[in-house]
PDB file of N, CA, C and O in Angstrom:
ATOM      1  N   MET A   1     111.420  77.618 104.893  1.00  0.00           N
ATOM      2  CA  MET A   1     111.718  76.533 103.979  1.00  0.00           C
ATOM      3  C   MET A   1     112.831  75.655 104.550  1.00  0.00           C
ATOM      4  O   MET A   1     112.847  74.438 104.362  1.00  0.00           O
ATOM      5  N   ARG A   2     113.746  76.296 105.242  1.00  0.00           N
ATOM      6  CA  ARG A   2     114.826  75.506 105.846  1.00  0.00           C
ATOM      7  C   ARG A   2     114.281  74.603 106.943  1.00  0.00           C
ATOM      8  O   ARG A   2     114.799  73.508 107.164  1.00  0.00           O
ATOM      9  N   ALA A   3     113.238  75.056 107.630  1.00  0.00           N
ATOM     10  CA  ALA A   3     112.639  74.249 108.688  1.00  0.00           C
ATOM     11  C   ALA A   3     112.019  72.974 108.130  1.00  0.00           C
ATOM     12  O   ALA A   3     111.831  71.997 108.855  1.00  0.00           O
ATOM     13  N   LYS A   4     111.705  72.990 106.850  1.00  0.00           N
ATOM     14  CA  LYS A   4     111.128  71.815 106.190  1.00  0.00           C
ATOM     15  C   LYS A   4     112.207  70.915 105.592  1.00  0.00           C
ATOM     16  O   LYS A   4     111.909  70.011 104.811  1.00  0.00           O
ATOM     17  N   SER A   5     113.457  71.167 105.962  1.00  0.00           N
ATOM     18  CA  SER A   5     114.609  70.363 105.537  1.00  0.00           C
ATOM     19  C   SER A   5     114.874  70.424 104.041  1.00  0.00           C
ATOM     20  O   SER A   5     115.312  69.441 103.444  1.00  0.00           O
ATOM     21  N   LEU A   6     114.609  71.575 103.438  1.00  0.00           N
ATOM     22  CA  LEU A   6     114.950  71.763 102.033  1.00  0.00           C
ATOM     23  C   LEU A   6     116.427  72.115 101.936  1.00  0.00           C
ATOM     24  O   LEU A   6     117.002  72.671 102.872  1.00  0.00           O
ATOM     25  N   ALA A   7     117.025  71.798 100.825  1.00  0.00           N
ATOM     26  CA  ALA A   7     118.442  72.075 100.624  1.00  0.00           C
ATOM     27  C   ALA A   7     118.705  73.580 100.710  1.00  0.00           C
ATOM     28  O   ALA A   7     117.979  74.360 100.093  1.00  0.00           O
ATOM     29  N   PRO A   8     119.719  74.005 101.456  1.00  0.00           N
ATOM     30  CA  PRO A   8     120.014  75.441 101.588  1.00  0.00           C
ATOM     31  C   PRO A   8     120.233  76.125 100.242  1.00  0.00           C
ATOM     32  O   PRO A   8     119.858  77.286 100.078  1.00  0.00           O
ATOM     33  N   GLU A   9     120.824  75.436  99.290  1.00  0.00           N
ATOM     34  CA  GLU A   9     121.042  76.018  97.963  1.00  0.00           C
ATOM     35  C   GLU A   9     119.717  76.318  97.278  1.00  0.00           C
ATOM     36  O   GLU A   9     119.559  77.360  96.643  1.00  0.00           O
ATOM     37  N   LEU A  10     118.776  75.408  97.410  1.00  0.00           N
ATOM     38  CA  LEU A  10     117.458  75.586  96.808  1.00  0.00           C
ATOM     39  C   LEU A  10     116.734  76.768  97.453  1.00  0.00           C
ATOM     40  O   LEU A  10     116.097  77.563  96.762  1.00  0.00           O
ATOM     41  N   VAL A  11     116.832  76.877  98.755  1.00  0.00           N
ATOM     42  CA  VAL A  11     116.198  77.987  99.476  1.00  0.00           C
ATOM     43  C   VAL A  11     116.797  79.310  99.019  1.00  0.00           C
ATOM     44  O   VAL A  11     116.064  80.249  98.710  1.00  0.00           O
ATOM     45  N   ASP A  12     118.120  79.392  98.975  1.00  0.00           N
ATOM     46  CA  ASP A  12     118.790  80.625  98.557  1.00  0.00           C
ATOM     47  C   ASP A  12     118.422  81.015  97.134  1.00  0.00           C
ATOM     48  O   ASP A  12     118.172  82.187  96.853  1.00  0.00           O
ATOM     49  N   GLU A  13     118.387  80.037  96.238  1.00  0.00           N
ATOM     50  CA  GLU A  13     118.037  80.305  94.841  1.00  0.00           C
ATOM     51  C   GLU A  13     116.601  80.803  94.713  1.00  0.00           C
ATOM     52  O   GLU A  13     116.326  81.730  93.952  1.00  0.00           O
ATOM     53  N   THR A  14     115.706  80.199  95.444  1.00  0.00           N
ATOM     54  CA  THR A  14     114.298  80.593  95.406  1.00  0.00           C
ATOM     55  C   THR A  14     114.105  82.013  95.939  1.00  0.00           C
ATOM     56  O   THR A  14     113.364  82.806  95.357  1.00  0.00           O
ATOM     57  N   LEU A  15     114.770  82.326  97.040  1.00  0.00           N
ATOM     58  CA  LEU A  15     114.662  83.675  97.602  1.00  0.00           C
ATOM     59  C   LEU A  15     115.253  84.715  96.663  1.00  0.00           C
ATOM     60  O   LEU A  15     114.714  85.816  96.547  1.00  0.00           O
ATOM     61  N   GLN A  16     116.348  84.387  95.994  1.00  0.00           N
ATOM     62  CA  GLN A  16     116.953  85.321  95.050  1.00  0.00           C
ATOM     63  C   GLN A  16     116.009  85.592  93.884  1.00  0.00           C
ATOM     64  O   GLN A  16     115.862  86.741  93.469  1.00  0.00           O
ATOM     65  N   ARG A  17     115.378  84.573  93.357  1.00  0.00           N
ATOM     66  CA  ARG A  17     114.406  84.759  92.266  1.00  0.00           C
ATOM     67  C   ARG A  17     113.237  85.624  92.707  1.00  0.00           C
ATOM     68  O   ARG A  17     112.769  86.477  91.952  1.00  0.00           O
ATOM     69  N   ALA A  18     112.767  85.406  93.926  1.00  0.00           N
ATOM     70  CA  ALA A  18     111.649  86.201  94.439  1.00  0.00           C
ATOM     71  C   ALA A  18     112.041  87.673  94.552  1.00  0.00           C
ATOM     72  O   ALA A  18     111.244  88.550  94.218  1.00  0.00           O
ATOM     73  N   ARG A  19     113.259  87.954  95.019  1.00  0.00           N
ATOM     74  CA  ARG A  19     113.727  89.337  95.122  1.00  0.00           C
ATOM     75  C   ARG A  19     113.814  89.990  93.754  1.00  0.00           C
ATOM     76  O   ARG A  19     113.476  91.163  93.601  1.00  0.00           O
ATOM     77  N   GLU A  20     114.263  89.237  92.762  1.00  0.00           N
ATOM     78  CA  GLU A  20     114.434  89.779  91.410  1.00  0.00           C
ATOM     79  C   GLU A  20     113.108  90.153  90.767  1.00  0.00           C
ATOM     80  O   GLU A  20     113.060  91.069  89.946  1.00  0.00           O
ATOM     81  N   THR A  21     112.058  89.479  91.114  1.00  0.00           N
ATOM     82  CA  THR A  21     110.759  89.725  90.487  1.00  0.00           C
ATOM     83  C   THR A  21     109.796  90.509  91.376  1.00  0.00           C
ATOM     84  O   THR A  21     108.656  90.755  90.983  1.00  0.00           O
ATOM     85  N   GLU A  22     110.241  90.902  92.568  1.00  0.00           N
ATOM     86  CA  GLU A  22     109.333  91.560  93.513  1.00  0.00           C
ATOM     87  C   GLU A  22     108.764  92.865  92.965  1.00  0.00           C
ATOM     88  O   GLU A  22     107.572  93.126  93.125  1.00  0.00           O
ATOM     89  N   GLN A  23     109.585  93.684  92.326  1.00  0.00           N
ATOM     90  CA  GLN A  23     109.069  94.961  91.821  1.00  0.00           C
ATOM     91  C   GLN A  23     108.045  94.733  90.715  1.00  0.00           C
ATOM     92  O   GLN A  23     107.018  95.410  90.674  1.00  0.00           O
ATOM     93  N   ALA A  24     108.311  93.799  89.829  1.00  0.00           N
ATOM     94  CA  ALA A  24     107.354  93.517  88.755  1.00  0.00           C
ATOM     95  C   ALA A  24     106.040  93.003  89.336  1.00  0.00           C
ATOM     96  O   ALA A  24     104.963  93.389  88.880  1.00  0.00           O
ATOM     97  N   ARG A  25     106.127  92.138  90.334  1.00  0.00           N
ATOM     98  CA  ARG A  25     104.912  91.616  90.966  1.00  0.00           C
ATOM     99  C   ARG A  25     104.158  92.731  91.675  1.00  0.00           C
ATOM    100  O   ARG A  25     102.933  92.808  91.585  1.00  0.00           O
ATOM    101  N   ALA A  26     104.881  93.595  92.380  1.00  0.00           N
ATOM    102  CA  ALA A  26     104.247  94.705  93.091  1.00  0.00           C
ATOM    103  C   ALA A  26     103.577  95.664  92.112  1.00  0.00           C
ATOM    104  O   ALA A  26     102.475  96.148  92.370  1.00  0.00           O
ATOM    105  N   PHE A  27     104.237  95.938  90.997  1.00  0.00           N
ATOM    106  CA  PHE A  27     103.651  96.843  90.011  1.00  0.00           C
ATOM    107  C   PHE A  27     102.365  96.258  89.441  1.00  0.00           C
ATOM    108  O   PHE A  27     101.389  96.979  89.234  1.00  0.00           O
ATOM    109  N   GLU A  28     102.364  94.967  89.190  1.00  0.00           N
ATOM    110  CA  GLU A  28     101.155  94.329  88.656  1.00  0.00           C
ATOM    111  C   GLU A  28     100.014  94.400  89.671  1.00  0.00           C
ATOM    112  O   GLU A  28      98.872  94.659  89.291  1.00  0.00           O
ATOM    113  N   VAL A  29     100.302  94.178  90.947  1.00  0.00           N
ATOM    114  CA  VAL A  29      99.276  94.288  91.992  1.00  0.00           C
ATOM    115  C   VAL A  29      98.756  95.721  92.045  1.00  0.00           C
ATOM    116  O   VAL A  29      97.548  95.948  92.120  1.00  0.00           O
ATOM    117  N   TRP A  30      99.682  96.691  92.005  1.00  0.00           N
ATOM    118  CA  TRP A  30      99.289  98.102  92.033  1.00  0.00           C
ATOM    119  C   TRP A  30      98.412  98.437  90.817  1.00  0.00           C
ATOM    120  O   TRP A  30      97.368  99.072  90.962  1.00  0.00           O
ATOM    121  N   ARG A  31      98.837  98.011  89.625  1.00  0.00           N
ATOM    122  CA  ARG A  31      98.122  98.335  88.383  1.00  0.00           C
ATOM    123  C   ARG A  31      96.694  97.793  88.401  1.00  0.00           C
ATOM    124  O   ARG A  31      95.765  98.480  87.978  1.00  0.00           O
ATOM    125  N   ARG A  32      96.516  96.574  88.884  1.00  0.00           N
ATOM    126  CA  ARG A  32      95.181  95.987  88.928  1.00  0.00           C
ATOM    127  C   ARG A  32      94.254  96.759  89.869  1.00  0.00           C
ATOM    128  O   ARG A  32      93.047  96.819  89.639  1.00  0.00           O
ATOM    129  N   ARG A  33      94.809  97.341  90.912  1.00  0.00           N
ATOM    130  CA  ARG A  33      93.986  98.032  91.901  1.00  0.00           C
ATOM    131  C   ARG A  33      93.769  99.514  91.563  1.00  0.00           C
ATOM    132  O   ARG A  33      92.672 100.036  91.762  1.00  0.00           O
ATOM    133  N   PHE A  34      94.805 100.193  91.053  1.00  0.00           N
ATOM    134  CA  PHE A  34      94.722 101.644  90.937  1.00  0.00           C
ATOM    135  C   PHE A  34      94.713 102.193  89.510  1.00  0.00           C
ATOM    136  O   PHE A  34      93.986 103.154  89.259  1.00  0.00           O
ATOM    137  N   GLN A  35      95.439 101.667  88.602  1.00  0.00           N
ATOM    138  CA  GLN A  35      95.514 102.120  87.205  1.00  0.00           C
ATOM    139  C   GLN A  35      96.085 103.519  87.002  1.00  0.00           C
ATOM    140  O   GLN A  35      96.498 103.838  85.887  1.00  0.00           O
ATOM    141  N   ALA A  36      96.126 104.367  88.026  1.00  0.00           N
ATOM    142  CA  ALA A  36      96.631 105.736  87.877  1.00  0.00           C
ATOM    143  C   ALA A  36      97.537 106.075  89.057  1.00  0.00           C
ATOM    144  O   ALA A  36      97.278 105.657  90.185  1.00  0.00           O
ATOM    145  N   PRO A  37      98.590 106.829  88.794  1.00  0.00           N
ATOM    146  CA  PRO A  37      99.505 107.188  89.885  1.00  0.00           C
ATOM    147  C   PRO A  37      98.820 108.123  90.880  1.00  0.00           C
ATOM    148  O   PRO A  37      97.813 108.753  90.555  1.00  0.00           O
ATOM    149  N   PRO A  38      99.363 108.211  92.081  1.00  0.00           N
ATOM    150  CA  PRO A  38      98.758 109.083  93.086  1.00  0.00           C
ATOM    151  C   PRO A  38      98.808 110.543  92.659  1.00  0.00           C
ATOM    152  O   PRO A  38      99.808 111.009  92.113  1.00  0.00           O
ATOM    153  N   SER A  39      97.726 111.252  92.913  1.00  0.00           N
ATOM    154  CA  SER A  39      97.634 112.649  92.503  1.00  0.00           C
ATOM    155  C   SER A  39      98.055 113.618  93.604  1.00  0.00           C
ATOM    156  O   SER A  39      98.337 114.786  93.335  1.00  0.00           O
ATOM    157  N   ASP A  40      98.098 113.133  94.841  1.00  0.00           N
ATOM    158  CA  ASP A  40      98.516 113.986  95.955  1.00  0.00           C
ATOM    159  C   ASP A  40      99.115 113.112  97.060  1.00  0.00           C
ATOM    160  O   ASP A  40      99.163 111.888  96.940  1.00  0.00           O
ATOM    161  N   ALA A  41      99.567 113.754  98.128  1.00  0.00           N
ATOM    162  CA  ALA A  41     100.226 113.034  99.224  1.00  0.00           C
ATOM    163  C   ALA A  41      99.280 112.049  99.911  1.00  0.00           C
ATOM    164  O   ALA A  41      99.694 110.957 100.302  1.00  0.00           O
ATOM    165  N   HIS A  42      98.026 112.429 100.055  1.00  0.00           N
ATOM    166  CA  HIS A  42      97.048 111.535 100.690  1.00  0.00           C
ATOM    167  C   HIS A  42      96.871 110.251  99.877  1.00  0.00           C
ATOM    168  O   HIS A  42      96.868 109.150 100.428  1.00  0.00           O
ATOM    169  N   GLU A  43      96.725 110.406  98.574  1.00  0.00           N
ATOM    170  CA  GLU A  43      96.549 109.241  97.701  1.00  0.00           C
ATOM    171  C   GLU A  43      97.832 108.402  97.657  1.00  0.00           C
ATOM    172  O   GLU A  43      97.765 107.173  97.613  1.00  0.00           O
ATOM    173  N   ARG A  44      98.981 109.049  97.667  1.00  0.00           N
ATOM    174  CA  ARG A  44     100.260 108.328  97.679  1.00  0.00           C
ATOM    175  C   ARG A  44     100.367 107.462  98.937  1.00  0.00           C
ATOM    176  O   ARG A  44     100.797 106.310  98.869  1.00  0.00           O
ATOM    177  N   ALA A  45      99.978 108.015 100.067  1.00  0.00           N
ATOM    178  CA  ALA A  45     100.007 107.265 101.323  1.00  0.00           C
ATOM    179  C   ALA A  45      99.040 106.085 101.269  1.00  0.00           C
ATOM    180  O   ALA A  45      99.359 104.996 101.748  1.00  0.00           O
ATOM    181  N   ARG A  46      97.880 106.295 100.697  1.00  0.00           N
ATOM    182  CA  ARG A  46      96.875 105.223 100.585  1.00  0.00           C
ATOM    183  C   ARG A  46      97.392 104.082  99.715  1.00  0.00           C
ATOM    184  O   ARG A  46      97.265 102.911 100.073  1.00  0.00           O
ATOM    185  N   GLN A  47      97.973 104.431  98.573  1.00  0.00           N
ATOM    186  CA  GLN A  47      98.496 103.409  97.675  1.00  0.00           C
ATOM    187  C   GLN A  47      99.691 102.698  98.309  1.00  0.00           C
ATOM    188  O   GLN A  47      99.849 101.487  98.153  1.00  0.00           O
ATOM    189  N   SER A  48     100.522 103.440  99.015  1.00  0.00           N
ATOM    190  CA  SER A  48     101.666 102.835  99.706  1.00  0.00           C
ATOM    191  C   SER A  48     101.194 101.832 100.753  1.00  0.00           C
ATOM    192  O   SER A  48     101.703 100.713 100.821  1.00  0.00           O
ATOM    193  N   ARG A  49     100.225 102.234 101.564  1.00  0.00           N
ATOM    194  CA  ARG A  49      99.704 101.324 102.588  1.00  0.00           C
ATOM    195  C   ARG A  49      99.133 100.058 101.972  1.00  0.00           C
ATOM    196  O   ARG A  49      99.303  98.964 102.510  1.00  0.00           O
ATOM    197  N   PHE A  50      98.456 100.212 100.842  1.00  0.00           N
ATOM    198  CA  PHE A  50      97.876  99.055 100.154  1.00  0.00           C
ATOM    199  C   PHE A  50      98.965  98.035  99.816  1.00  0.00           C
ATOM    200  O   PHE A  50      98.810  96.845 100.092  1.00  0.00           O
ATOM    201  N   LEU A  51     100.069  98.503  99.218  1.00  0.00           N
ATOM    202  CA  LEU A  51     101.149  97.595  98.827  1.00  0.00           C
ATOM    203  C   LEU A  51     101.908  97.049 100.040  1.00  0.00           C
ATOM    204  O   LEU A  51     102.276  95.875 100.066  1.00  0.00           O
ATOM    205  N   LEU A  52     102.137  97.892 101.029  1.00  0.00           N
ATOM    206  CA  LEU A  52     102.827  97.443 102.243  1.00  0.00           C
ATOM    207  C   LEU A  52     102.023  96.358 102.956  1.00  0.00           C
ATOM    208  O   LEU A  52     102.592  95.406 103.488  1.00  0.00           O
ATOM    209  N   ALA A  53     100.710  96.506 102.963  1.00  0.00           N
ATOM    210  CA  ALA A  53      99.845  95.516 103.615  1.00  0.00           C
ATOM    211  C   ALA A  53      99.886  94.173 102.904  1.00  0.00           C
ATOM    212  O   ALA A  53      99.533  93.146 103.484  1.00  0.00           O
ATOM    213  N   ARG A  54     100.313  94.181 101.658  1.00  0.00           N
ATOM    214  CA  ARG A  54     100.422  92.938 100.905  1.00  0.00           C
ATOM    215  C   ARG A  54     101.823  92.342 100.971  1.00  0.00           C
ATOM    216  O   ARG A  54     102.137  91.393 100.252  1.00  0.00           O
ATOM    217  N   GLY A  55     102.662  92.904 101.836  1.00  0.00           N
ATOM    218  CA  GLY A  55     103.958  92.306 102.124  1.00  0.00           C
ATOM    219  C   GLY A  55     105.125  92.811 101.308  1.00  0.00           C
ATOM    220  O   GLY A  55     106.223  92.262 101.410  1.00  0.00           O
ATOM    221  N   PHE A  56     104.927  93.833 100.504  1.00  0.00           N
ATOM    222  CA  PHE A  56     106.037  94.361  99.714  1.00  0.00           C
ATOM    223  C   PHE A  56     106.887  95.290 100.578  1.00  0.00           C
ATOM    224  O   PHE A  56     106.369  96.003 101.438  1.00  0.00           O
ATOM    225  N   GLU A  57     108.183  95.272 100.340  1.00  0.00           N
ATOM    226  CA  GLU A  57     109.106  96.117 101.092  1.00  0.00           C
ATOM    227  C   GLU A  57     108.888  97.584 100.734  1.00  0.00           C
ATOM    228  O   GLU A  57     108.450  97.907  99.630  1.00  0.00           O
ATOM    229  N   ALA A  58     109.203  98.472 101.689  1.00  0.00           N
ATOM    230  CA  ALA A  58     108.999  99.907 101.490  1.00  0.00           C
ATOM    231  C   ALA A  58     109.772 100.428 100.283  1.00  0.00           C
ATOM    232  O   ALA A  58     109.251 101.252  99.532  1.00  0.00           O
ATOM    233  N   ALA A  59     110.999  99.967 100.082  1.00  0.00           N
ATOM    234  CA  ALA A  59     111.799 100.425  98.941  1.00  0.00           C
ATOM    235  C   ALA A  59     111.148 100.015  97.625  1.00  0.00           C
ATOM    236  O   ALA A  59     111.174 100.774  96.656  1.00  0.00           O
ATOM    237  N   VAL A  60     110.576  98.841  97.589  1.00  0.00           N
ATOM    238  CA  VAL A  60     109.895  98.366  96.381  1.00  0.00           C
ATOM    239  C   VAL A  60     108.649  99.209  96.127  1.00  0.00           C
ATOM    240  O   VAL A  60     108.365  99.566  94.984  1.00  0.00           O
ATOM    241  N   VAL A  61     107.916  99.523  97.172  1.00  0.00           N
ATOM    242  CA  VAL A  61     106.707 100.344  97.040  1.00  0.00           C
ATOM    243  C   VAL A  61     107.063 101.712  96.471  1.00  0.00           C
ATOM    244  O   VAL A  61     106.374 102.211  95.582  1.00  0.00           O
ATOM    245  N   GLN A  62     108.131 102.319  96.975  1.00  0.00           N
ATOM    246  CA  GLN A  62     108.557 103.618  96.461  1.00  0.00           C
ATOM    247  C   GLN A  62     108.910 103.540  94.984  1.00  0.00           C
ATOM    248  O   GLN A  62     108.543 104.423  94.209  1.00  0.00           O
ATOM    249  N   ARG A  63     109.620 102.485  94.588  1.00  0.00           N
ATOM    250  CA  ARG A  63     109.998 102.341  93.174  1.00  0.00           C
ATOM    251  C   ARG A  63     108.769 102.119  92.295  1.00  0.00           C
ATOM    252  O   ARG A  63     108.707 102.637  91.180  1.00  0.00           O
ATOM    253  N   VAL A  64     107.801 101.362  92.779  1.00  0.00           N
ATOM    254  CA  VAL A  64     106.573 101.121  92.012  1.00  0.00           C
ATOM    255  C   VAL A  64     105.815 102.423  91.785  1.00  0.00           C
ATOM    256  O   VAL A  64     105.372 102.694  90.669  1.00  0.00           O
ATOM    257  N   LEU A  65     105.663 103.229  92.832  1.00  0.00           N
ATOM    258  CA  LEU A  65     104.934 104.484  92.677  1.00  0.00           C
ATOM    259  C   LEU A  65     105.689 105.455  91.778  1.00  0.00           C
ATOM    260  O   LEU A  65     105.069 106.209  91.029  1.00  0.00           O
ATOM    261  N   LYS A  66     107.008 105.447  91.841  1.00  0.00           N
ATOM    262  CA  LYS A  66     107.798 106.289  90.937  1.00  0.00           C
ATOM    263  C   LYS A  66     107.634 105.803  89.499  1.00  0.00           C
ATOM    264  O   LYS A  66     107.460 106.610  88.586  1.00  0.00           O
ATOM    265  N   GLN A  67     107.689 104.496  89.298  1.00  0.00           N
ATOM    266  CA  GLN A  67     107.506 103.930  87.959  1.00  0.00           C
ATOM    267  C   GLN A  67     106.132 104.304  87.413  1.00  0.00           C
ATOM    268  O   GLN A  67     106.013 104.664  86.242  1.00  0.00           O
ATOM    269  N   ALA A  68     105.105 104.226  88.237  1.00  0.00           N
ATOM    270  CA  ALA A  68     103.751 104.574  87.805  1.00  0.00           C
ATOM    271  C   ALA A  68     103.675 106.037  87.402  1.00  0.00           C
ATOM    272  O   ALA A  68     103.052 106.374  86.396  1.00  0.00           O
ATOM    273  N   THR A  69     104.302 106.903  88.178  1.00  0.00           N
ATOM    274  CA  THR A  69     104.311 108.343  87.879  1.00  0.00           C
ATOM    275  C   THR A  69     105.076 108.607  86.593  1.00  0.00           C
ATOM    276  O   THR A  69     104.623 109.373  85.743  1.00  0.00           O
ATOM    277  N   ASP A  70     106.235 107.974  86.446  1.00  0.00           N
ATOM    278  CA  ASP A  70     107.059 108.166  85.245  1.00  0.00           C
ATOM    279  C   ASP A  70     106.321 107.711  83.989  1.00  0.00           C
ATOM    280  O   ASP A  70     106.389 108.379  82.956  1.00  0.00           O
ATOM    281  N   GLU A  71     105.623 106.590  84.066  1.00  0.00           N
ATOM    282  CA  GLU A  71     104.905 106.071  82.903  1.00  0.00           C
ATOM    283  C   GLU A  71     103.684 106.927  82.554  1.00  0.00           C
ATOM    284  O   GLU A  71     103.237 106.928  81.407  1.00  0.00           O
ATOM    285  N   ALA A  72     103.148 107.646  83.528  1.00  0.00           N
ATOM    286  CA  ALA A  72     101.959 108.472  83.270  1.00  0.00           C
ATOM    287  C   ALA A  72     102.316 109.835  82.698  1.00  0.00           C
ATOM    288  O   ALA A  72     101.457 110.502  82.122  1.00  0.00           O
ATOM    289  N   GLU A  73     103.570 110.264  82.847  1.00  0.00           N
ATOM    290  CA  GLU A  73     103.975 111.565  82.344  1.00  0.00           C
ATOM    291  C   GLU A  73     104.061 111.560  80.821  1.00  0.00           C
ATOM    292  O   GLU A  73     104.462 110.561  80.223  1.00  0.00           O
ATOM    293  N   PRO A  74     103.690 112.660  80.201  1.00  0.00           N
ATOM    294  CA  PRO A  74     103.828 112.753  78.746  1.00  0.00           C
ATOM    295  C   PRO A  74     105.296 112.619  78.335  1.00  0.00           C
ATOM    296  O   PRO A  74     106.185 113.094  79.042  1.00  0.00           O
ATOM    297  N   GLN A  75     105.545 111.986  77.214  1.00  0.00           N
ATOM    298  CA  GLN A  75     106.914 111.707  76.764  1.00  0.00           C
ATOM    299  C   GLN A  75     107.697 112.974  76.406  1.00  0.00           C
ATOM    300  O   GLN A  75     108.927 112.947  76.435  1.00  0.00           O
ATOM    301  N   GLY A  76     107.042 114.058  76.078  1.00  0.00           N
ATOM    302  CA  GLY A  76     107.711 115.268  75.657  1.00  0.00           C
ATOM    303  C   GLY A  76     108.326 116.085  76.777  1.00  0.00           C
ATOM    304  O   GLY A  76     109.105 117.003  76.518  1.00  0.00           O
ATOM    305  N   LYS A  77     107.986 115.763  78.032  1.00  0.00           N
ATOM    306  CA  LYS A  77     108.506 116.541  79.155  1.00  0.00           C
ATOM    307  C   LYS A  77     109.938 116.131  79.466  1.00  0.00           C
ATOM    308  O   LYS A  77     110.277 114.953  79.355  1.00  0.00           O
ATOM    309  N   PRO A  78     110.806 117.104  79.863  1.00  0.00           N
ATOM    310  CA  PRO A  78     112.184 116.765  80.226  1.00  0.00           C
ATOM    311  C   PRO A  78     112.293 116.124  81.573  1.00  0.00           C
ATOM    312  O   PRO A  78     113.394 115.786  82.009  1.00  0.00           O
TER     313      PRO A  78
END
């Protein structure tokens, strides 16, 4: 964006907004494709590769898969 002579403030603000919403966007992409958390290590790797191939950072992918697992667990478990 800077190469296109956009104001540095605008570029920084846009990148910050993108970082803030990256996990929500990644979760939505994951949900549309899988609907269920990974059941084993093989499936976890497959789902991780899917999100990584779409440009999401590894830390975001890990948080998305954890969020999916947490939401799938019954509420009564400690």
